[in-house]
Jmol script that loads the backbone (N, CA, C; Angstrom):
load data "model"
ATOM      1  N   UNK A   1      13.836  30.174 -19.898  1.00  0.00           N
ATOM      2  CA  UNK A   1      14.095  29.319 -19.105  1.00  0.00           C
ATOM      3  C   UNK A   1      15.351  29.581 -18.439  1.00  0.00           C
ATOM      4  N   UNK A   2      14.864  28.917 -17.008  1.00  0.00           N
ATOM      5  CA  UNK A   2      16.000  28.736 -16.119  1.00  0.00           C
ATOM      6  C   UNK A   2      16.614  27.434 -16.068  1.00  0.00           C
ATOM      7  N   UNK A   3      17.972  27.690 -15.354  1.00  0.00           N
ATOM      8  CA  UNK A   3      18.338  26.685 -15.344  1.00  0.00           C
ATOM      9  C   UNK A   3      18.153  25.437 -14.375  1.00  0.00           C
ATOM     10  N   UNK A   4      16.743  26.048 -13.057  1.00  0.00           N
ATOM     11  CA  UNK A   4      16.523  25.028 -12.423  1.00  0.00           C
ATOM     12  C   UNK A   4      15.533  24.148 -12.989  1.00  0.00           C
ATOM     13  N   UNK A   5      14.537  24.975 -13.620  1.00  0.00           N
ATOM     14  CA  UNK A   5      13.397  24.837 -15.143  1.00  0.00           C
ATOM     15  C   UNK A   5      13.711  23.483 -15.981  1.00  0.00           C
ATOM     16  N   UNK A   6      14.973  23.877 -16.799  1.00  0.00           N
ATOM     17  CA  UNK A   6      15.537  22.813 -18.044  1.00  0.00           C
ATOM     18  C   UNK A   6      15.856  21.711 -17.119  1.00  0.00           C
ATOM     19  N   UNK A   7      16.740  21.466 -15.795  1.00  0.00           N
ATOM     20  CA  UNK A   7      16.616  19.934 -15.962  1.00  0.00           C
ATOM     21  C   UNK A   7      15.888  19.995 -14.349  1.00  0.00           C
ATOM     22  N   UNK A   8      14.599  20.359 -13.937  1.00  0.00           N
ATOM     23  CA  UNK A   8      13.990  19.307 -13.011  1.00  0.00           C
ATOM     24  C   UNK A   8      13.645  18.040 -13.327  1.00  0.00           C
ATOM     25  N   UNK A   9      12.695  17.021 -13.111  1.00  0.00           N
ATOM     26  CA  UNK A   9      11.935  16.587 -14.162  1.00  0.00           C
ATOM     27  C   UNK A   9      10.464  16.569 -14.526  1.00  0.00           C
ATOM     28  N   UNK A  10       9.839  16.359 -15.186  1.00  0.00           N
ATOM     29  CA  UNK A  10       8.785  16.964 -16.416  1.00  0.00           C
ATOM     30  C   UNK A  10       7.577  16.605 -14.593  1.00  0.00           C
ATOM     31  N   UNK A  11       6.455  17.082 -15.010  1.00  0.00           N
ATOM     32  CA  UNK A  11       5.667  18.044 -14.147  1.00  0.00           C
ATOM     33  C   UNK A  11       4.582  16.577 -13.884  1.00  0.00           C
ATOM     34  N   UNK A  12       4.481  16.128 -12.666  1.00  0.00           N
ATOM     35  CA  UNK A  12       3.742  14.589 -13.133  1.00  0.00           C
ATOM     36  C   UNK A  12       2.245  15.367 -11.941  1.00  0.00           C
ATOM     37  N   UNK A  13       0.958  14.645 -12.798  1.00  0.00           N
ATOM     38  CA  UNK A  13      -0.829  15.630 -12.751  1.00  0.00           C
ATOM     39  C   UNK A  13      -0.806  14.777 -11.507  1.00  0.00           C
ATOM     40  N   UNK A  14      -1.191  15.324 -10.483  1.00  0.00           N
ATOM     41  CA  UNK A  14      -2.444  14.685  -9.254  1.00  0.00           C
ATOM     42  C   UNK A  14      -3.172  13.529 -10.002  1.00  0.00           C
ATOM     43  N   UNK A  15      -3.194  12.554  -9.097  1.00  0.00           N
ATOM     44  CA  UNK A  15      -4.199  11.541  -9.640  1.00  0.00           C
ATOM     45  C   UNK A  15      -3.661  10.318 -10.064  1.00  0.00           C
ATOM     46  N   UNK A  16      -2.110  11.188 -11.212  1.00  0.00           N
ATOM     47  CA  UNK A  16      -1.831   9.846 -11.344  1.00  0.00           C
ATOM     48  C   UNK A  16      -0.915   8.167 -11.514  1.00  0.00           C
ATOM     49  N   UNK A  17      -1.219   7.578 -11.586  1.00  0.00           N
ATOM     50  CA  UNK A  17      -0.806   6.119 -10.439  1.00  0.00           C
ATOM     51  C   UNK A  17       0.655   6.008 -10.615  1.00  0.00           C
ATOM     52  N   UNK A  18       1.318   6.649 -10.351  1.00  0.00           N
ATOM     53  CA  UNK A  18       3.575   6.995 -10.331  1.00  0.00           C
ATOM     54  C   UNK A  18       3.442   6.510  -8.594  1.00  0.00           C
ATOM     55  N   UNK A  19       4.695   6.238  -8.787  1.00  0.00           N
ATOM     56  CA  UNK A  19       5.107   7.021  -7.097  1.00  0.00           C
ATOM     57  C   UNK A  19       5.575   8.345  -6.582  1.00  0.00           C
ATOM     58  N   UNK A  20       5.857   8.218  -5.471  1.00  0.00           N
ATOM     59  CA  UNK A  20       6.119   9.670  -5.682  1.00  0.00           C
ATOM     60  C   UNK A  20       6.917   9.796  -6.141  1.00  0.00           C
ATOM     61  N   UNK A  21       8.239   9.702  -6.236  1.00  0.00           N
ATOM     62  CA  UNK A  21       9.357   9.817  -7.868  1.00  0.00           C
ATOM     63  C   UNK A  21       8.903   9.856  -8.437  1.00  0.00           C
ATOM     64  N   UNK A  22       7.799   9.420  -9.344  1.00  0.00           N
ATOM     65  CA  UNK A  22       7.189   9.616 -10.925  1.00  0.00           C
ATOM     66  C   UNK A  22       8.347   8.722 -11.635  1.00  0.00           C
ATOM     67  N   UNK A  23       8.920   7.943 -11.227  1.00  0.00           N
ATOM     68  CA  UNK A  23       9.741   6.594 -11.666  1.00  0.00           C
ATOM     69  C   UNK A  23       9.280   5.486 -12.122  1.00  0.00           C
ATOM     70  N   UNK A  24       7.969   5.138 -11.463  1.00  0.00           N
ATOM     71  CA  UNK A  24       7.813   4.145 -11.781  1.00  0.00           C
ATOM     72  C   UNK A  24       6.260   3.874 -11.390  1.00  0.00           C
ATOM     73  N   UNK A  25       5.726   3.062 -12.023  1.00  0.00           N
ATOM     74  CA  UNK A  25       3.939   2.682 -11.734  1.00  0.00           C
ATOM     75  C   UNK A  25       4.126   1.590 -10.202  1.00  0.00           C
ATOM     76  N   UNK A  26       2.331   2.825  -9.617  1.00  0.00           N
ATOM     77  CA  UNK A  26       2.238   1.511  -8.701  1.00  0.00           C
ATOM     78  C   UNK A  26       2.302   0.737  -8.109  1.00  0.00           C
ATOM     79  N   UNK A  27       2.042   0.570  -9.363  1.00  0.00           N
ATOM     80  CA  UNK A  27       1.515  -1.292  -9.370  1.00  0.00           C
ATOM     81  C   UNK A  27       2.583  -1.732  -9.283  1.00  0.00           C
ATOM     82  N   UNK A  28       3.693  -1.488  -9.503  1.00  0.00           N
ATOM     83  CA  UNK A  28       5.059  -2.035  -8.964  1.00  0.00           C
ATOM     84  C   UNK A  28       5.272  -2.358  -7.370  1.00  0.00           C
ATOM     85  N   UNK A  29       5.513  -0.820  -7.244  1.00  0.00           N
ATOM     86  CA  UNK A  29       5.966  -0.824  -5.874  1.00  0.00           C
ATOM     87  C   UNK A  29       4.878  -1.697  -5.255  1.00  0.00           C
ATOM     88  N   UNK A  30       3.344  -1.642  -4.990  1.00  0.00           N
ATOM     89  CA  UNK A  30       2.639  -2.261  -4.572  1.00  0.00           C
ATOM     90  C   UNK A  30       2.815  -3.758  -3.895  1.00  0.00           C
ATOM     91  N   UNK A  31       3.491  -4.431  -5.987  1.00  0.00           N
ATOM     92  CA  UNK A  31       3.325  -5.475  -5.642  1.00  0.00           C
ATOM     93  C   UNK A  31       4.803  -6.114  -5.186  1.00  0.00           C
ATOM     94  N   UNK A  32       5.790  -5.299  -4.995  1.00  0.00           N
ATOM     95  CA  UNK A  32       6.839  -5.308  -4.176  1.00  0.00           C
ATOM     96  C   UNK A  32       6.755  -5.595  -2.649  1.00  0.00           C
ATOM     97  N   UNK A  33       5.990  -4.883  -2.169  1.00  0.00           N
ATOM     98  CA  UNK A  33       6.269  -4.950  -0.915  1.00  0.00           C
ATOM     99  C   UNK A  33       5.079  -5.299  -0.767  1.00  0.00           C
ATOM    100  N   UNK A  34       3.720  -6.737  -1.759  1.00  0.00           N
ATOM    101  CA  UNK A  34       3.557  -7.742  -0.940  1.00  0.00           C
ATOM    102  C   UNK A  34       4.012  -8.649  -1.229  1.00  0.00           C
ATOM    103  N   UNK A  35       5.318  -8.576  -1.789  1.00  0.00           N
ATOM    104  CA  UNK A  35       6.679  -9.800  -2.049  1.00  0.00           C
ATOM    105  C   UNK A  35       7.158  -9.704  -0.523  1.00  0.00           C
ATOM    106  N   UNK A  36       7.176  -8.708  -0.584  1.00  0.00           N
ATOM    107  CA  UNK A  36       8.138  -8.775   1.147  1.00  0.00           C
ATOM    108  C   UNK A  36       7.647  -8.672   1.891  1.00  0.00           C
ATOM    109  N   UNK A  37       6.248  -8.839   2.320  1.00  0.00           N
ATOM    110  CA  UNK A  37       5.505  -8.741   3.391  1.00  0.00           C
ATOM    111  C   UNK A  37       5.436 -10.692   2.961  1.00  0.00           C
ATOM    112  N   UNK A  38       5.074 -11.272   2.151  1.00  0.00           N
ATOM    113  CA  UNK A  38       4.601 -12.903   2.166  1.00  0.00           C
ATOM    114  C   UNK A  38       6.175 -13.231   2.446  1.00  0.00           C
ATOM    115  N   UNK A  39       7.458 -12.500   2.112  1.00  0.00           N
ATOM    116  CA  UNK A  39       8.315 -13.417   2.363  1.00  0.00           C
ATOM    117  C   UNK A  39       8.946 -12.581   4.015  1.00  0.00           C
ATOM    118  N   UNK A  40       8.252 -12.038   4.608  1.00  0.00           N
ATOM    119  CA  UNK A  40       8.391 -11.815   6.401  1.00  0.00           C
ATOM    120  C   UNK A  40       7.711 -12.627   6.650  1.00  0.00           C
ATOM    121  N   UNK A  41       6.538 -12.996   6.099  1.00  0.00           N
ATOM    122  CA  UNK A  41       5.865 -13.651   6.916  1.00  0.00           C
ATOM    123  C   UNK A  41       6.050 -15.342   6.771  1.00  0.00           C
ATOM    124  N   UNK A  42       6.452 -15.658   5.256  1.00  0.00           N
ATOM    125  CA  UNK A  42       6.711 -16.650   5.428  1.00  0.00           C
ATOM    126  C   UNK A  42       8.155 -17.170   6.517  1.00  0.00           C
ATOM    127  N   UNK A  43       9.038 -16.493   6.941  1.00  0.00           N
ATOM    128  CA  UNK A  43       9.815 -16.748   7.658  1.00  0.00           C
ATOM    129  C   UNK A  43       9.758 -16.848   8.324  1.00  0.00           C
ATOM    130  N   UNK A  44       8.563 -15.767   9.020  1.00  0.00           N
ATOM    131  CA  UNK A  44       8.011 -15.184  10.601  1.00  0.00           C
ATOM    132  C   UNK A  44       7.534 -17.049  11.257  1.00  0.00           C
ATOM    133  N   UNK A  45       7.168 -17.373   9.853  1.00  0.00           N
ATOM    134  CA  UNK A  45       6.473 -19.041  10.652  1.00  0.00           C
ATOM    135  C   UNK A  45       7.249 -19.857  10.340  1.00  0.00           C
ATOM    136  N   UNK A  46       8.049 -20.088   9.346  1.00  0.00           N
ATOM    137  CA  UNK A  46       9.279 -21.036   9.902  1.00  0.00           C
ATOM    138  C   UNK A  46       9.606 -20.982  11.202  1.00  0.00           C
ATOM    139  N   UNK A  47      10.116 -19.466  11.722  1.00  0.00           N
ATOM    140  CA  UNK A  47      10.684 -19.603  13.191  1.00  0.00           C
ATOM    141  C   UNK A  47      10.001 -20.050  13.891  1.00  0.00           C
ATOM    142  N   UNK A  48       8.717 -19.362  14.284  1.00  0.00           N
ATOM    143  CA  UNK A  48       7.774 -20.396  14.675  1.00  0.00           C
ATOM    144  C   UNK A  48       7.883 -21.663  14.771  1.00  0.00           C
ATOM    145  N   UNK A  49       8.180 -22.468  13.600  1.00  0.00           N
ATOM    146  CA  UNK A  49       7.797 -23.796  14.115  1.00  0.00           C
ATOM    147  C   UNK A  49       8.699 -24.118  14.530  1.00  0.00           C
ATOM    148  N   UNK A  50      10.273 -23.974  14.042  1.00  0.00           N
ATOM    149  CA  UNK A  50      11.147 -24.172  14.731  1.00  0.00           C
ATOM    150  C   UNK A  50      11.425 -24.698  16.080  1.00  0.00           C
ATOM    151  N   UNK A  51      10.896 -23.003  16.554  1.00  0.00           N
ATOM    152  CA  UNK A  51      10.904 -23.267  18.176  1.00  0.00           C
ATOM    153  C   UNK A  51       9.915 -23.819  18.717  1.00  0.00           C
ATOM    154  N   UNK A  52       8.865 -23.655  18.400  1.00  0.00           N
ATOM    155  CA  UNK A  52       7.478 -25.058  19.000  1.00  0.00           C
ATOM    156  C   UNK A  52       8.286 -26.812  18.702  1.00  0.00           C
ATOM    157  N   UNK A  53       9.221 -26.636  17.606  1.00  0.00           N
ATOM    158  CA  UNK A  53       9.529 -28.083  17.477  1.00  0.00           C
ATOM    159  C   UNK A  53      10.802 -28.027  18.982  1.00  0.00           C
ATOM    160  N   UNK A  54      12.036 -26.932  18.828  1.00  0.00           N
ATOM    161  CA  UNK A  54      12.187 -27.179  20.269  1.00  0.00           C
ATOM    162  C   UNK A  54      12.402 -27.569  21.259  1.00  0.00           C
ATOM    163  N   UNK A  55      11.446 -26.514  21.685  1.00  0.00           N
ATOM    164  CA  UNK A  55      10.848 -26.154  22.945  1.00  0.00           C
ATOM    165  C   UNK A  55       9.876 -27.307  23.366  1.00  0.00           C
ATOM    166  N   UNK A  56       9.499 -27.674  22.238  1.00  0.00           N
ATOM    167  CA  UNK A  56       8.399 -28.764  22.892  1.00  0.00           C
ATOM    168  C   UNK A  56       8.906 -30.083  22.661  1.00  0.00           C
ATOM    169  N   UNK A  57      10.322 -30.639  22.182  1.00  0.00           N
ATOM    170  CA  UNK A  57      10.908 -31.973  21.932  1.00  0.00           C
ATOM    171  C   UNK A  57      10.471 -32.687  22.964  1.00  0.00           C
ATOM    172  N   UNK A  58      10.983 -32.342  24.282  1.00  0.00           N
ATOM    173  CA  UNK A  58      11.270 -33.067  25.297  1.00  0.00           C
ATOM    174  C   UNK A  58       9.840 -33.395  25.874  1.00  0.00           C
ATOM    175  N   UNK A  59       8.240 -32.754  25.582  1.00  0.00           N
ATOM    176  CA  UNK A  59       7.107 -32.180  26.380  1.00  0.00           C
ATOM    177  C   UNK A  59       7.146 -30.869  26.433  1.00  0.00           C
ATOM    178  N   UNK A  60       6.254 -29.656  26.658  1.00  0.00           N
ATOM    179  CA  UNK A  60       5.680 -28.491  26.382  1.00  0.00           C
ATOM    180  C   UNK A  60       5.419 -28.666  28.621  1.00  0.00           C
ATOM    181  N   UNK A  61       6.229 -27.573  28.597  1.00  0.00           N
ATOM    182  CA  UNK A  61       6.081 -27.167  30.310  1.00  0.00           C
ATOM    183  C   UNK A  61       5.964 -26.259  30.242  1.00  0.00           C
ATOM    184  N   UNK A  62       5.152 -25.255  31.340  1.00  0.00           N
ATOM    185  CA  UNK A  62       5.104 -23.780  31.778  1.00  0.00           C
ATOM    186  C   UNK A  62       5.988 -22.943  31.307  1.00  0.00           C
ATOM    187  N   UNK A  63       7.309 -24.420  31.300  1.00  0.00           N
ATOM    188  CA  UNK A  63       8.132 -22.856  30.700  1.00  0.00           C
ATOM    189  C   UNK A  63       8.596 -22.377  29.510  1.00  0.00           C
ATOM    190  N   UNK A  64       8.159 -23.843  28.780  1.00  0.00           N
ATOM    191  CA  UNK A  64       7.681 -24.027  27.437  1.00  0.00           C
ATOM    192  C   UNK A  64       7.109 -22.994  26.793  1.00  0.00           C
ATOM    193  N   UNK A  65       5.571 -22.938  27.392  1.00  0.00           N
ATOM    194  CA  UNK A  65       4.908 -21.940  26.747  1.00  0.00           C
ATOM    195  C   UNK A  65       5.196 -20.448  26.925  1.00  0.00           C
ATOM    196  N   UNK A  66       5.633 -20.218  28.236  1.00  0.00           N
ATOM    197  CA  UNK A  66       5.893 -18.518  28.472  1.00  0.00           C
ATOM    198  C   UNK A  66       7.045 -18.364  27.589  1.00  0.00           C
ATOM    199  N   UNK A  67       7.787 -18.954  27.046  1.00  0.00           N
ATOM    200  CA  UNK A  67       9.072 -19.134  26.280  1.00  0.00           C
ATOM    201  C   UNK A  67       8.770 -18.558  24.872  1.00  0.00           C
ATOM    202  N   UNK A  68       7.634 -20.085  24.697  1.00  0.00           N
ATOM    203  CA  UNK A  68       7.241 -20.198  23.478  1.00  0.00           C
ATOM    204  C   UNK A  68       6.332 -18.730  23.172  1.00  0.00           C
TER     205      UNK A  68
END
end "model"
wireframe off; spacefill off
backbone 0.3
color backbone group
């Protein structure tokens, strides 16, 4: 056996449910990506709500709508 073959990670068959590196299940990666997406959406909605409150504090004008 060559030095490279001895140090190389084990072969992962095509079609298995692992990440490209084969270090974790794809379901874990999918769950983590969905969690990050949810956090980003919640943050975006909170920022939009805060901006709407600031811009609409004195009533909405055409400039406020353009900025919003």
